[in-house]
N, CA, C and O atoms as a Tripos MOL2 file, in Angstrom:
@<TRIPOS>MOLECULE
protein
  320   319    80     0     0
PROTEIN
NO_CHARGES

@<TRIPOS>ATOM
      1 N         121.3500  117.0740  101.4070 N.3       1 MET1
      2 CA        121.9000  115.4290  101.5740 C.3       1 MET1
      3 C         123.1830  115.6210  101.1890 C.2       1 MET1
      4 O         123.9590  114.9530  101.8730 O.2       1 MET1
      5 N         123.6320  116.1920  100.4650 N.am      2 LYS2
      6 CA        125.1960  115.8670   99.9380 C.3       2 LYS2
      7 C         125.9230  115.8810  101.4320 C.2       2 LYS2
      8 O         126.6720  114.9850  101.8230 O.2       2 LYS2
      9 N         125.7280  116.5210  101.8460 N.am      3 TYR3
     10 CA        127.1110  116.2670  103.8040 C.3       3 TYR3
     11 C         126.4540  115.0640  104.0680 C.2       3 TYR3
     12 O         127.3910  114.2790  103.9260 O.2       3 TYR3
     13 N         125.4150  114.3370  104.3760 N.am      4 PHE4
     14 CA        124.9280  113.4820  104.5380 C.3       4 PHE4
     15 C         125.7030  111.8400  104.2270 C.2       4 PHE4
     16 O         125.9620  110.8280  104.8780 O.2       4 PHE4
     17 N         125.8460  112.3120  102.9020 N.am      5 TYR5
     18 CA        127.3770  110.8460  102.8190 C.3       5 TYR5
     19 C         127.9560  111.0550  102.6640 C.2       5 TYR5
     20 O         128.6160  110.1240  102.2020 O.2       5 TYR5
     21 N         129.0170  112.8690  102.7280 N.am      6 PHE6
     22 CA        129.9390  112.9140  103.3640 C.3       6 PHE6
     23 C         130.8990  112.3110  104.3660 C.2       6 PHE6
     24 O         132.0910  112.0050  104.3530 O.2       6 PHE6
     25 N         129.6290  112.2470  105.4840 N.am      7 ILE7
     26 CA        129.5920  112.3270  107.0070 C.3       7 ILE7
     27 C         129.9230  110.5550  106.8740 C.2       7 ILE7
     28 O         130.7720  109.8270  107.3900 O.2       7 ILE7
     29 N         128.9350  110.3500  106.0370 N.am      8 PHE8
     30 CA        128.7400  108.4600  105.9920 C.3       8 PHE8
     31 C         129.7680  108.1400  105.5690 C.2       8 PHE8
     32 O         130.0940  107.1950  106.2880 O.2       8 PHE8
     33 N         130.7920  108.3530  104.6090 N.am      9 LEU9
     34 CA        132.1970  108.1200  104.2070 C.3       9 LEU9
     35 C         132.8640  108.4290  104.9460 C.2       9 LEU9
     36 O         133.7770  107.6070  105.0330 O.2       9 LEU9
     37 N         133.0200  109.6180  105.9500 N.am     10 ILE10
     38 CA        134.0160  109.5320  106.9440 C.3      10 ILE10
     39 C         133.8480  108.8780  108.3400 C.2      10 ILE10
     40 O         134.7380  108.6280  109.1530 O.2      10 ILE10
     41 N         132.4220  108.6390  108.4520 N.am     11 ILE11
     42 CA        132.4340  106.9990  109.6170 C.3      11 ILE11
     43 C         132.1940  105.8300  109.1480 C.2      11 ILE11
     44 O         131.6930  104.9600  109.8600 O.2      11 ILE11
     45 N         132.4920  105.6380  107.9620 N.am     12 LEU12
     46 CA        132.4360  104.2210  107.1960 C.3      12 LEU12
     47 C         133.8350  104.6560  107.1060 C.2      12 LEU12
     48 O         134.3030  104.1080  108.1040 O.2      12 LEU12
     49 N         134.6080  105.1610  106.6630 N.am     13 ILE13
     50 CA        136.3450  104.8420  106.4700 C.3      13 ILE13
     51 C         136.7730  104.8580  108.3670 C.2      13 ILE13
     52 O         137.5590  104.0110  108.7890 O.2      13 ILE13
     53 N         136.3470  105.5680  109.0180 N.am     14 SER14
     54 CA        136.9940  105.5450  110.3590 C.3      14 SER14
     55 C         136.4930  104.3960  111.3300 C.2      14 SER14
     56 O         137.1990  104.2770  112.3310 O.2      14 SER14
     57 N         134.9740  103.1690  111.2010 N.am     15 VAL15
     58 CA        134.7860  101.9650  112.0140 C.3      15 VAL15
     59 C         136.0930  101.1580  110.6870 C.2      15 VAL15
     60 O         136.6460  100.2790  111.3460 O.2      15 VAL15
     61 N         136.5710  101.1470  109.5570 N.am     16 PHE16
     62 CA        137.1990   99.9660  108.8080 C.3      16 PHE16
     63 C         138.6630  100.2790  110.0350 C.2      16 PHE16
     64 O         138.9690   99.3950  110.8350 O.2      16 PHE16
     65 N         139.3960  101.5810  109.9940 N.am     17 VAL17
     66 CA        140.8100  102.0880  109.9660 C.3      17 VAL17
     67 C         140.7830  101.0480  111.6750 C.2      17 VAL17
     68 O         141.4420  100.0180  111.8210 O.2      17 VAL17
     69 N         139.9320  101.6190  112.6960 N.am     18 ILE18
     70 CA        139.2650  101.0980  113.7610 C.3      18 ILE18
     71 C         138.7880   99.4750  113.8410 C.2      18 ILE18
     72 O         139.2760   98.8230  114.7640 O.2      18 ILE18
     73 N         138.3770   99.1760  113.4330 N.am     19 PHE19
     74 CA        138.3040   97.3260  113.4310 C.3      19 PHE19
     75 C         139.9920   96.4920  112.6050 C.2      19 PHE19
     76 O         140.3600   95.3460  112.8620 O.2      19 PHE19
     77 N         140.7870   97.5450  111.5590 N.am     20 THR20
     78 CA        141.9420   96.9950  111.2360 C.3      20 THR20
     79 C         142.8810   96.8920  112.5320 C.2      20 THR20
     80 O         143.4630   95.8690  112.8930 O.2      20 THR20
     81 N         142.9320   98.5120  113.3510 N.am     21 ASN21
     82 CA        143.6430   98.1760  114.2250 C.3      21 ASN21
     83 C         143.4540   96.9440  115.5460 C.2      21 ASN21
     84 O         144.2890   96.1630  116.0040 O.2      21 ASN21
     85 N         142.2050   97.1280  115.8550 N.am     22 LEU22
     86 CA        141.6150   96.5180  116.8240 C.3      22 LEU22
     87 C         142.2720   94.8270  116.5640 C.2      22 LEU22
     88 O         142.7030   94.2850  117.5820 O.2      22 LEU22
     89 N         142.3200   94.2910  115.6840 N.am     23 ASN23
     90 CA        142.7600   92.8450  114.5300 C.3      23 ASN23
     91 C         143.4780   93.1770  113.8150 C.2      23 ASN23
     92 O         143.3780   93.3700  112.6040 O.2      23 ASN23
     93 N         144.9540   93.3630  115.0520 N.am     24 SER24
     94 CA        146.2950   93.8360  114.0860 C.3      24 SER24
     95 C         147.1150   92.2420  114.3370 C.2      24 SER24
     96 O         148.3350   92.2160  114.1700 O.2      24 SER24
     97 N         146.3220   90.8520  114.7700 N.am     25 ASP25
     98 CA        147.3710   90.0350  113.8270 C.3      25 ASP25
     99 C         147.4920   89.5530  112.8420 C.2      25 ASP25
    100 O         146.8240   89.4240  111.8160 O.2      25 ASP25
    101 N         149.0360   89.0840  113.4350 N.am     26 LEU26
    102 CA        149.8470   88.7620  111.5000 C.3      26 LEU26
    103 C         149.0440   87.3190  110.9850 C.2      26 LEU26
    104 O         148.8720   86.4640  111.8530 O.2      26 LEU26
    105 N         148.6480   87.0930  109.8660 N.am     27 ILE27
    106 CA        148.1510   86.0180  109.4960 C.3      27 ILE27
    107 C         148.7690   84.7990  108.3040 C.2      27 ILE27
    108 O         149.7680   84.3920  108.8980 O.2      27 ILE27
    109 N         148.7320   84.3590  107.5480 N.am     28 GLU28
    110 CA        149.2790   83.5330  106.9750 C.3      28 GLU28
    111 C         148.4240   83.1590  105.9730 C.2      28 GLU28
    112 O         148.0770   81.9800  106.0440 O.2      28 GLU28
    113 N         147.7670   84.0890  104.6400 N.am     29 LEU29
    114 CA        146.8360   82.7790  103.8250 C.3      29 LEU29
    115 C         147.9790   81.7520  102.7400 C.2      29 LEU29
    116 O         149.1270   81.8610  102.3090 O.2      29 LEU29
    117 N         147.2340   81.0970  102.6830 N.am     30 ASP30
    118 CA        147.8740   79.8940  102.1950 C.3      30 ASP30
    119 C         146.9840   79.7050  101.0820 C.2      30 ASP30
    120 O         146.0040   79.1140  101.5380 O.2      30 ASP30
    121 N         146.8360   79.9030   99.8870 N.am     31 LEU31
    122 CA        146.5450   79.8230   98.7720 C.3      31 LEU31
    123 C         147.3900   77.9200   97.8610 C.2      31 LEU31
    124 O         148.3690   77.1780   97.9340 O.2      31 LEU31
    125 N         146.0060   78.1070   97.0920 N.am     32 PHE32
    126 CA        146.3430   76.7210   95.7860 C.3      32 PHE32
    127 C         147.4670   77.4330   95.4510 C.2      32 PHE32
    128 O         148.4820   76.7390   95.3950 O.2      32 PHE32
    129 N         147.6300   78.8000   95.1700 N.am     33 PHE33
    130 CA        149.1630   78.9190   93.5420 C.3      33 PHE33
    131 C         149.8710   79.7790   94.6950 C.2      33 PHE33
    132 O         151.0750   80.0220   94.6140 O.2      33 PHE33
    133 N         149.1730   80.1860   95.6610 N.am     34 ALA34
    134 CA        150.2700   81.1230   96.6050 C.3      34 ALA34
    135 C         150.5250   81.2900   97.8340 C.2      34 ALA34
    136 O         149.6150   80.9010   98.5670 O.2      34 ALA34
    137 N         151.3310   81.6800   98.2980 N.am     35 LYS35
    138 CA        151.2070   81.8240   99.2690 C.3      35 LYS35
    139 C         151.6120   83.3070  100.2050 C.2      35 LYS35
    140 O         152.7660   83.7360  100.1920 O.2      35 LYS35
    141 N         150.7300   83.8550  100.8330 N.am     36 ILE36
    142 CA        150.8460   84.8550  101.2630 C.3      36 ILE36
    143 C         150.8790   85.1760  102.7760 C.2      36 ILE36
    144 O         150.1320   84.6510  103.6020 O.2      36 ILE36
    145 N         152.3300   86.5820  103.1890 N.am     37 SER37
    146 CA        152.3150   86.2780  105.1480 C.3      37 SER37
    147 C         152.6280   87.4310  105.1950 C.2      37 SER37
    148 O         153.3610   87.9240  104.3380 O.2      37 SER37
    149 N         151.9540   88.3760  106.5940 N.am     38 GLY38
    150 CA        152.4420   89.6710  106.0540 C.3      38 GLY38
    151 C         151.4780   91.0000  106.3790 C.2      38 GLY38
    152 O         151.7800   92.1860  106.2450 O.2      38 GLY38
    153 N         150.2770   90.4450  106.8290 N.am     39 PHE39
    154 CA        149.2180   91.1210  106.7680 C.3      39 PHE39
    155 C         148.4380   90.8520  108.3690 C.2      39 PHE39
    156 O         148.5370   90.0640  109.3100 O.2      39 PHE39
    157 N         147.7020   91.9380  108.0120 N.am     40 THR40
    158 CA        146.7850   91.0790  109.3270 C.3      40 THR40
    159 C         144.6830   90.7960  109.3910 C.2      40 THR40
    160 O         143.7330   90.8360  108.6090 O.2      40 THR40
    161 N         144.9370   90.5370  110.8010 N.am     41 LYS41
    162 CA        143.1370   89.4390  110.0420 C.3      41 LYS41
    163 C         142.4780   91.1670  109.6060 C.2      41 LYS41
    164 O         142.2650   91.3100  108.4020 O.2      41 LYS41
    165 N         142.2770   91.9780  110.2000 N.am     42 GLY42
    166 CA        141.4530   93.0250  109.9800 C.3      42 GLY42
    167 C         141.7190   93.4710  108.6250 C.2      42 GLY42
    168 O         140.6950   93.3660  107.9490 O.2      42 GLY42
    169 N         142.6040   93.8830  108.0380 N.am     43 PHE43
    170 CA        142.9150   94.0100  106.6140 C.3      43 PHE43
    171 C         142.3640   92.8050  105.5230 C.2      43 PHE43
    172 O         141.9250   92.9130  104.3770 O.2      43 PHE43
    173 N         142.6460   91.2850  106.6390 N.am     44 ALA44
    174 CA        142.2330   90.6290  105.3560 C.3      44 ALA44
    175 C         140.4230   90.3610  105.5090 C.2      44 ALA44
    176 O         139.7240   89.9430  104.5860 O.2      44 ALA44
    177 N         140.0620   90.6200  106.5140 N.am     45 ILE45
    178 CA        138.5850   90.5110  106.3880 C.3      45 ILE45
    179 C         137.7550   92.0720  105.7640 C.2      45 ILE45
    180 O         136.5800   92.1750  105.4090 O.2      45 ILE45
    181 N         138.4600   92.7900  105.7820 N.am     46 MET46
    182 CA        137.7230   93.9340  104.7290 C.3      46 MET46
    183 C         138.2050   93.8010  103.8720 C.2      46 MET46
    184 O         137.4540   94.4810  103.1730 O.2      46 MET46
    185 N         139.4640   93.2010  102.7320 N.am     47 VAL47
    186 CA        139.6440   93.4000  101.3390 C.3      47 VAL47
    187 C         138.4650   91.9200  101.5120 C.2      47 VAL47
    188 O         137.4210   92.0160  100.8660 O.2      47 VAL47
    189 N         138.7000   90.4710  102.4690 N.am     48 ALA48
    190 CA        136.6820   89.9450  101.3340 C.3      48 ALA48
    191 C         135.8370   91.4020  101.5500 C.2      48 ALA48
    192 O         135.9460   92.4140  100.8570 O.2      48 ALA48
    193 N         135.3000   91.2730  102.2750 N.am     49 ILE49
    194 CA        133.9170   92.2450  102.7390 C.3      49 ILE49
    195 C         133.6880   93.0230  101.2160 C.2      49 ILE49
    196 O         132.6400   92.9120  100.5790 O.2      49 ILE49
    197 N         134.7880   93.7750  100.7900 N.am     50 LEU50
    198 CA        135.1090   94.2870   99.6380 C.3      50 LEU50
    199 C         134.8360   93.9180   98.3920 C.2      50 LEU50
    200 O         134.0100   94.4150   97.6260 O.2      50 LEU50
    201 N         135.8620   92.6570   98.1470 N.am     51 ILE51
    202 CA        135.0510   91.4010   96.6480 C.3      51 ILE51
    203 C         134.2310   91.4450   97.0070 C.2      51 ILE51
    204 O         133.5730   92.2100   96.3010 O.2      51 ILE51
    205 N         133.5000   90.9770   98.0180 N.am     52 GLY52
    206 CA        132.2490   90.5440   98.2840 C.3      52 GLY52
    207 C         131.5070   91.4060   97.6540 C.2      52 GLY52
    208 O         130.7500   91.1840   96.7100 O.2      52 GLY52
    209 N         131.7390   92.4490   98.2090 N.am     53 ALA53
    210 CA        130.8220   93.3460   97.8280 C.3      53 ALA53
    211 C         130.7200   93.6440   96.7560 C.2      53 ALA53
    212 O         129.5530   93.9130   96.4720 O.2      53 ALA53
    213 N         131.6250   93.7690   95.6990 N.am     54 ILE54
    214 CA        132.1160   94.0960   94.0520 C.3      54 ILE54
    215 C         131.1740   92.7450   93.6480 C.2      54 ILE54
    216 O         130.0940   92.9300   93.0860 O.2      54 ILE54
    217 N         131.5540   91.6420   93.9040 N.am     55 VAL55
    218 CA        131.3780   90.1720   93.0640 C.3      55 VAL55
    219 C         129.6770   90.0830   92.6300 C.2      55 VAL55
    220 O         129.0750   89.6000   91.6710 O.2      55 VAL55
    221 N         129.1970   90.9510   94.1000 N.am     56 SER56
    222 CA        127.6840   90.9620   94.3340 C.3      56 SER56
    223 C         127.1190   91.8200   93.8650 C.2      56 SER56
    224 O         125.9170   91.5690   93.7920 O.2      56 SER56
    225 N         127.3930   92.7710   93.4830 N.am     57 PHE57
    226 CA        127.2530   94.2920   92.5260 C.3      57 PHE57
    227 C         127.2220   93.7130   91.2710 C.2      57 PHE57
    228 O         126.2950   94.0680   90.5430 O.2      57 PHE57
    229 N         128.2510   92.6620   90.7140 N.am     58 PHE58
    230 CA        128.4790   92.6230   88.9840 C.3      58 PHE58
    231 C         128.0050   91.4520   89.0700 C.2      58 PHE58
    232 O         128.5660   90.6880   88.2850 O.2      58 PHE58
    233 N         126.8360   90.7590   89.9770 N.am     59 PHE59
    234 CA        125.3750   89.0770   90.1790 C.3      59 PHE59
    235 C         124.5470   90.3900   89.8540 C.2      59 PHE59
    236 O         123.5470   90.3230   89.1390 O.2      59 PHE59
    237 N         124.8460   91.1980   90.2220 N.am     60 GLN60
    238 CA        123.3060   92.1980   90.3280 C.3      60 GLN60
    239 C         122.9940   93.0560   88.7850 C.2      60 GLN60
    240 O         121.9260   92.9890   88.1760 O.2      60 GLN60
    241 N         123.9180   93.6650   88.4520 N.am     61 LEU61
    242 CA        124.1930   93.9490   87.4480 C.3      61 LEU61
    243 C         123.0490   93.9700   86.4840 C.2      61 LEU61
    244 O         122.2490   94.8900   86.6570 O.2      61 LEU61
    245 N         122.7730   92.9880   85.3290 N.am     62 PRO62
    246 CA        121.7400   92.5870   84.8080 C.3      62 PRO62
    247 C         120.6770   92.7570   85.2480 C.2      62 PRO62
    248 O         120.0660   93.2540   84.3020 O.2      62 PRO62
    249 N         119.7020   92.6480   86.4450 N.am     63 ILE63
    250 CA        118.6840   92.7920   87.1700 C.3      63 ILE63
    251 C         118.2720   94.4320   87.4720 C.2      63 ILE63
    252 O         117.1890   95.0120   87.5530 O.2      63 ILE63
    253 N         119.7940   94.9020   87.6050 N.am     64 LEU64
    254 CA        119.1750   96.9730   87.6800 C.3      64 LEU64
    255 C         118.8970   96.9870   86.1500 C.2      64 LEU64
    256 O         117.7350   97.2200   85.8170 O.2      64 LEU64
    257 N         120.3050   96.6510   84.6710 N.am     65 ILE65
    258 CA        119.7900   96.9640   83.7440 C.3      65 ILE65
    259 C         118.3130   96.4870   82.7920 C.2      65 ILE65
    260 O         117.9950   97.1270   81.7900 O.2      65 ILE65
    261 N         117.6240   95.4610   83.2110 N.am     66 ARG66
    262 CA        116.6620   95.8080   83.1980 C.3      66 ARG66
    263 C         115.4060   96.1720   83.7460 C.2      66 ARG66
    264 O         114.3450   96.0590   83.1330 O.2      66 ARG66
    265 N         115.4950   96.4980   84.6080 N.am     67 LYS67
    266 CA        114.8820   97.1940   85.8590 C.3      67 LYS67
    267 C         114.5630   98.4390   84.5410 C.2      67 LYS67
    268 O         113.4680   98.6960   84.0390 O.2      67 LYS67
    269 N         115.6590   98.9490   84.2760 N.am     68 ASN68
    270 CA        116.3410  100.7740   83.4770 C.3      68 ASN68
    271 C         115.4070  100.3360   82.8130 C.2      68 ASN68
    272 O         114.3990  101.0420   82.7860 O.2      68 ASN68
    273 N         115.3900   98.7830   81.8990 N.am     69 LYS69
    274 CA        115.6660   99.1250   80.7390 C.3      69 LYS69
    275 C         113.6200   99.2610   80.5410 C.2      69 LYS69
    276 O         112.9730   99.9350   79.7390 O.2      69 LYS69
    277 N         113.1300   98.2870   81.6740 N.am     70 LYS70
    278 CA        111.5840   98.5670   81.5550 C.3      70 LYS70
    279 C         110.5550  100.4780   81.9680 C.2      70 LYS70
    280 O         109.6280  101.1210   81.4750 O.2      70 LYS70
    281 N         111.3780  100.5870   82.9500 N.am     71 ILE71
    282 CA        111.1080  102.0570   83.0680 C.3      71 ILE71
    283 C         111.0180  103.1610   81.8270 C.2      71 ILE71
    284 O         110.2810  104.0900   81.4970 O.2      71 ILE71
    285 N         112.2730  102.4650   81.3160 N.am     72 LYS72
    286 CA        112.4020  104.0900   79.6510 C.3      72 LYS72
    287 C         111.3560  103.1580   78.7240 C.2      72 LYS72
    288 O         110.6130  103.7630   77.9520 O.2      72 LYS72
    289 N         111.3080  102.1040   78.7710 N.am     73 GLU73
    290 CA        109.8850  101.6670   77.9380 C.3      73 GLU73
    291 C         108.5830  101.6550   78.1540 C.2      73 GLU73
    292 O         107.7860  101.0700   77.4200 O.2      73 GLU73
    293 N         108.1230  102.6250   79.6930 N.am     74 GLY74
    294 CA        106.7610  103.0290   80.3570 C.3      74 GLY74
    295 C         107.2630  104.3930   79.8570 C.2      74 GLY74
    296 O         106.3750  105.0480   79.3110 O.2      74 GLY74
    297 N         108.1340  104.8160   79.8960 N.am     75 ASP75
    298 CA        108.3810  106.8760   80.3860 C.3      75 ASP75
    299 C         107.5360  106.4870   78.0900 C.2      75 ASP75
    300 O         106.5760  107.2310   77.8880 O.2      75 ASP75
    301 N         107.7950  105.7900   77.1360 N.am     76 ASP76
    302 CA        108.1170  106.2850   75.9550 C.3      76 ASP76
    303 C         106.8460  106.1250   75.5130 C.2      76 ASP76
    304 O         106.5630  106.7750   74.5070 O.2      76 ASP76
    305 N         105.6710  105.1730   76.1700 N.am     77 SER77
    306 CA        104.6360  104.5270   75.6470 C.3      77 SER77
    307 C         103.9990  105.8780   76.3960 C.2      77 SER77
    308 O         103.1630  106.5660   75.8110 O.2      77 SER77
    309 N         104.2890  106.0730   77.2270 N.am     78 SER78
    310 CA        102.5320  107.6270   77.3000 C.3      78 SER78
    311 C         103.6880  108.4830   76.6910 C.2      78 SER78
    312 O         103.8750  107.8110   75.6770 O.2      78 SER78
    313 N         104.1890  109.0490   76.6460 N.am     79 LYS79
    314 CA        104.5290  110.4810   75.8650 C.3      79 LYS79
    315 C         103.7160  110.3730   74.4730 C.2      79 LYS79
    316 O         103.0700  111.3440   74.0780 O.2      79 LYS79
    317 N         103.7580  109.3490   73.8510 N.am     80 ALA80
    318 CA        103.2450  109.0870   72.5470 C.3      80 ALA80
    319 C         101.5770  108.9960   72.2560 C.2      80 ALA80
    320 O         101.1600  108.7690   71.1200 O.2      80 ALA80
@<TRIPOS>BOND
     1     1     2 1
     2     2     3 1
     3     3     4 2
     4     3     5 am
     5     5     6 1
     6     6     7 1
     7     7     8 2
     8     7     9 am
     9     9    10 1
    10    10    11 1
    11    11    12 2
    12    11    13 am
    13    13    14 1
    14    14    15 1
    15    15    16 2
    16    15    17 am
    17    17    18 1
    18    18    19 1
    19    19    20 2
    20    19    21 am
    21    21    22 1
    22    22    23 1
    23    23    24 2
    24    23    25 am
    25    25    26 1
    26    26    27 1
    27    27    28 2
    28    27    29 am
    29    29    30 1
    30    30    31 1
    31    31    32 2
    32    31    33 am
    33    33    34 1
    34    34    35 1
    35    35    36 2
    36    35    37 am
    37    37    38 1
    38    38    39 1
    39    39    40 2
    40    39    41 am
    41    41    42 1
    42    42    43 1
    43    43    44 2
    44    43    45 am
    45    45    46 1
    46    46    47 1
    47    47    48 2
    48    47    49 am
    49    49    50 1
    50    50    51 1
    51    51    52 2
    52    51    53 am
    53    53    54 1
    54    54    55 1
    55    55    56 2
    56    55    57 am
    57    57    58 1
    58    58    59 1
    59    59    60 2
    60    59    61 am
    61    61    62 1
    62    62    63 1
    63    63    64 2
    64    63    65 am
    65    65    66 1
    66    66    67 1
    67    67    68 2
    68    67    69 am
    69    69    70 1
    70    70    71 1
    71    71    72 2
    72    71    73 am
    73    73    74 1
    74    74    75 1
    75    75    76 2
    76    75    77 am
    77    77    78 1
    78    78    79 1
    79    79    80 2
    80    79    81 am
    81    81    82 1
    82    82    83 1
    83    83    84 2
    84    83    85 am
    85    85    86 1
    86    86    87 1
    87    87    88 2
    88    87    89 am
    89    89    90 1
    90    90    91 1
    91    91    92 2
    92    91    93 am
    93    93    94 1
    94    94    95 1
    95    95    96 2
    96    95    97 am
    97    97    98 1
    98    98    99 1
    99    99   100 2
   100    99   101 am
   101   101   102 1
   102   102   103 1
   103   103   104 2
   104   103   105 am
   105   105   106 1
   106   106   107 1
   107   107   108 2
   108   107   109 am
   109   109   110 1
   110   110   111 1
   111   111   112 2
   112   111   113 am
   113   113   114 1
   114   114   115 1
   115   115   116 2
   116   115   117 am
   117   117   118 1
   118   118   119 1
   119   119   120 2
   120   119   121 am
   121   121   122 1
   122   122   123 1
   123   123   124 2
   124   123   125 am
   125   125   126 1
   126   126   127 1
   127   127   128 2
   128   127   129 am
   129   129   130 1
   130   130   131 1
   131   131   132 2
   132   131   133 am
   133   133   134 1
   134   134   135 1
   135   135   136 2
   136   135   137 am
   137   137   138 1
   138   138   139 1
   139   139   140 2
   140   139   141 am
   141   141   142 1
   142   142   143 1
   143   143   144 2
   144   143   145 am
   145   145   146 1
   146   146   147 1
   147   147   148 2
   148   147   149 am
   149   149   150 1
   150   150   151 1
   151   151   152 2
   152   151   153 am
   153   153   154 1
   154   154   155 1
   155   155   156 2
   156   155   157 am
   157   157   158 1
   158   158   159 1
   159   159   160 2
   160   159   161 am
   161   161   162 1
   162   162   163 1
   163   163   164 2
   164   163   165 am
   165   165   166 1
   166   166   167 1
   167   167   168 2
   168   167   169 am
   169   169   170 1
   170   170   171 1
   171   171   172 2
   172   171   173 am
   173   173   174 1
   174   174   175 1
   175   175   176 2
   176   175   177 am
   177   177   178 1
   178   178   179 1
   179   179   180 2
   180   179   181 am
   181   181   182 1
   182   182   183 1
   183   183   184 2
   184   183   185 am
   185   185   186 1
   186   186   187 1
   187   187   188 2
   188   187   189 am
   189   189   190 1
   190   190   191 1
   191   191   192 2
   192   191   193 am
   193   193   194 1
   194   194   195 1
   195   195   196 2
   196   195   197 am
   197   197   198 1
   198   198   199 1
   199   199   200 2
   200   199   201 am
   201   201   202 1
   202   202   203 1
   203   203   204 2
   204   203   205 am
   205   205   206 1
   206   206   207 1
   207   207   208 2
   208   207   209 am
   209   209   210 1
   210   210   211 1
   211   211   212 2
   212   211   213 am
   213   213   214 1
   214   214   215 1
   215   215   216 2
   216   215   217 am
   217   217   218 1
   218   218   219 1
   219   219   220 2
   220   219   221 am
   221   221   222 1
   222   222   223 1
   223   223   224 2
   224   223   225 am
   225   225   226 1
   226   226   227 1
   227   227   228 2
   228   227   229 am
   229   229   230 1
   230   230   231 1
   231   231   232 2
   232   231   233 am
   233   233   234 1
   234   234   235 1
   235   235   236 2
   236   235   237 am
   237   237   238 1
   238   238   239 1
   239   239   240 2
   240   239   241 am
   241   241   242 1
   242   242   243 1
   243   243   244 2
   244   243   245 am
   245   245   246 1
   246   246   247 1
   247   247   248 2
   248   247   249 am
   249   249   250 1
   250   250   251 1
   251   251   252 2
   252   251   253 am
   253   253   254 1
   254   254   255 1
   255   255   256 2
   256   255   257 am
   257   257   258 1
   258   258   259 1
   259   259   260 2
   260   259   261 am
   261   261   262 1
   262   262   263 1
   263   263   264 2
   264   263   265 am
   265   265   266 1
   266   266   267 1
   267   267   268 2
   268   267   269 am
   269   269   270 1
   270   270   271 1
   271   271   272 2
   272   271   273 am
   273   273   274 1
   274   274   275 1
   275   275   276 2
   276   275   277 am
   277   277   278 1
   278   278   279 1
   279   279   280 2
   280   279   281 am
   281   281   282 1
   282   282   283 1
   283   283   284 2
   284   283   285 am
   285   285   286 1
   286   286   287 1
   287   287   288 2
   288   287   289 am
   289   289   290 1
   290   290   291 1
   291   291   292 2
   292   291   293 am
   293   293   294 1
   294   294   295 1
   295   295   296 2
   296   295   297 am
   297   297   298 1
   298   298   299 1
   299   299   300 2
   300   299   301 am
   301   301   302 1
   302   302   303 1
   303   303   304 2
   304   303   305 am
   305   305   306 1
   306   306   307 1
   307   307   308 2
   308   307   309 am
   309   309   310 1
   310   310   311 1
   311   311   312 2
   312   311   313 am
   313   313   314 1
   314   314   315 1
   315   315   316 2
   316   315   317 am
   317   317   318 1
   318   318   319 1
   319   319   320 2
@<TRIPOS>SUBSTRUCTURE
     1 MET1         2 RESIDUE 1 A MET
     2 LYS2         6 RESIDUE 1 A LYS
     3 TYR3        10 RESIDUE 1 A TYR
     4 PHE4        14 RESIDUE 1 A PHE
     5 TYR5        18 RESIDUE 1 A TYR
     6 PHE6        22 RESIDUE 1 A PHE
     7 ILE7        26 RESIDUE 1 A ILE
     8 PHE8        30 RESIDUE 1 A PHE
     9 LEU9        34 RESIDUE 1 A LEU
    10 ILE10       38 RESIDUE 1 A ILE
    11 ILE11       42 RESIDUE 1 A ILE
    12 LEU12       46 RESIDUE 1 A LEU
    13 ILE13       50 RESIDUE 1 A ILE
    14 SER14       54 RESIDUE 1 A SER
    15 VAL15       58 RESIDUE 1 A VAL
    16 PHE16       62 RESIDUE 1 A PHE
    17 VAL17       66 RESIDUE 1 A VAL
    18 ILE18       70 RESIDUE 1 A ILE
    19 PHE19       74 RESIDUE 1 A PHE
    20 THR20       78 RESIDUE 1 A THR
    21 ASN21       82 RESIDUE 1 A ASN
    22 LEU22       86 RESIDUE 1 A LEU
    23 ASN23       90 RESIDUE 1 A ASN
    24 SER24       94 RESIDUE 1 A SER
    25 ASP25       98 RESIDUE 1 A ASP
    26 LEU26      102 RESIDUE 1 A LEU
    27 ILE27      106 RESIDUE 1 A ILE
    28 GLU28      110 RESIDUE 1 A GLU
    29 LEU29      114 RESIDUE 1 A LEU
    30 ASP30      118 RESIDUE 1 A ASP
    31 LEU31      122 RESIDUE 1 A LEU
    32 PHE32      126 RESIDUE 1 A PHE
    33 PHE33      130 RESIDUE 1 A PHE
    34 ALA34      134 RESIDUE 1 A ALA
    35 LYS35      138 RESIDUE 1 A LYS
    36 ILE36      142 RESIDUE 1 A ILE
    37 SER37      146 RESIDUE 1 A SER
    38 GLY38      150 RESIDUE 1 A GLY
    39 PHE39      154 RESIDUE 1 A PHE
    40 THR40      158 RESIDUE 1 A THR
    41 LYS41      162 RESIDUE 1 A LYS
    42 GLY42      166 RESIDUE 1 A GLY
    43 PHE43      170 RESIDUE 1 A PHE
    44 ALA44      174 RESIDUE 1 A ALA
    45 ILE45      178 RESIDUE 1 A ILE
    46 MET46      182 RESIDUE 1 A MET
    47 VAL47      186 RESIDUE 1 A VAL
    48 ALA48      190 RESIDUE 1 A ALA
    49 ILE49      194 RESIDUE 1 A ILE
    50 LEU50      198 RESIDUE 1 A LEU
    51 ILE51      202 RESIDUE 1 A ILE
    52 GLY52      206 RESIDUE 1 A GLY
    53 ALA53      210 RESIDUE 1 A ALA
    54 ILE54      214 RESIDUE 1 A ILE
    55 VAL55      218 RESIDUE 1 A VAL
    56 SER56      222 RESIDUE 1 A SER
    57 PHE57      226 RESIDUE 1 A PHE
    58 PHE58      230 RESIDUE 1 A PHE
    59 PHE59      234 RESIDUE 1 A PHE
    60 GLN60      238 RESIDUE 1 A GLN
    61 LEU61      242 RESIDUE 1 A LEU
    62 PRO62      246 RESIDUE 1 A PRO
    63 ILE63      250 RESIDUE 1 A ILE
    64 LEU64      254 RESIDUE 1 A LEU
    65 ILE65      258 RESIDUE 1 A ILE
    66 ARG66      262 RESIDUE 1 A ARG
    67 LYS67      266 RESIDUE 1 A LYS
    68 ASN68      270 RESIDUE 1 A ASN
    69 LYS69      274 RESIDUE 1 A LYS
    70 LYS70      278 RESIDUE 1 A LYS
    71 ILE71      282 RESIDUE 1 A ILE
    72 LYS72      286 RESIDUE 1 A LYS
    73 GLU73      290 RESIDUE 1 A GLU
    74 GLY74      294 RESIDUE 1 A GLY
    75 ASP75      298 RESIDUE 1 A ASP
    76 ASP76      302 RESIDUE 1 A ASP
    77 SER77      306 RESIDUE 1 A SER
    78 SER78      310 RESIDUE 1 A SER
    79 LYS79      314 RESIDUE 1 A LYS
    80 ALA80      318 RESIDUE 1 A ALA
C-alpha cells in the first residue's frame, strides 16, 4: 500500500507539471493591494486549487476533531 501512495504522488506531480507547461501564457494578476505579473496561467490555477484545498481543510477541521472525540468516548465506555 505504501507504494500506491508514492506512485499516486508521482503521477499527480507529473500531471501538475504537464498542466503548467500546456498553459504557459503569461498573465497579470491585479489584486486590490498589489499587481502581480510574470507567471503562467497553469501556475496560477494550481496555486488557486492548492489554496482552496487548504482553506477547505481548515473549515473541515472542527468536524474531523469532533468525530475523533466521539469515537474515543465510545471506546472508553466499552472498556469499563
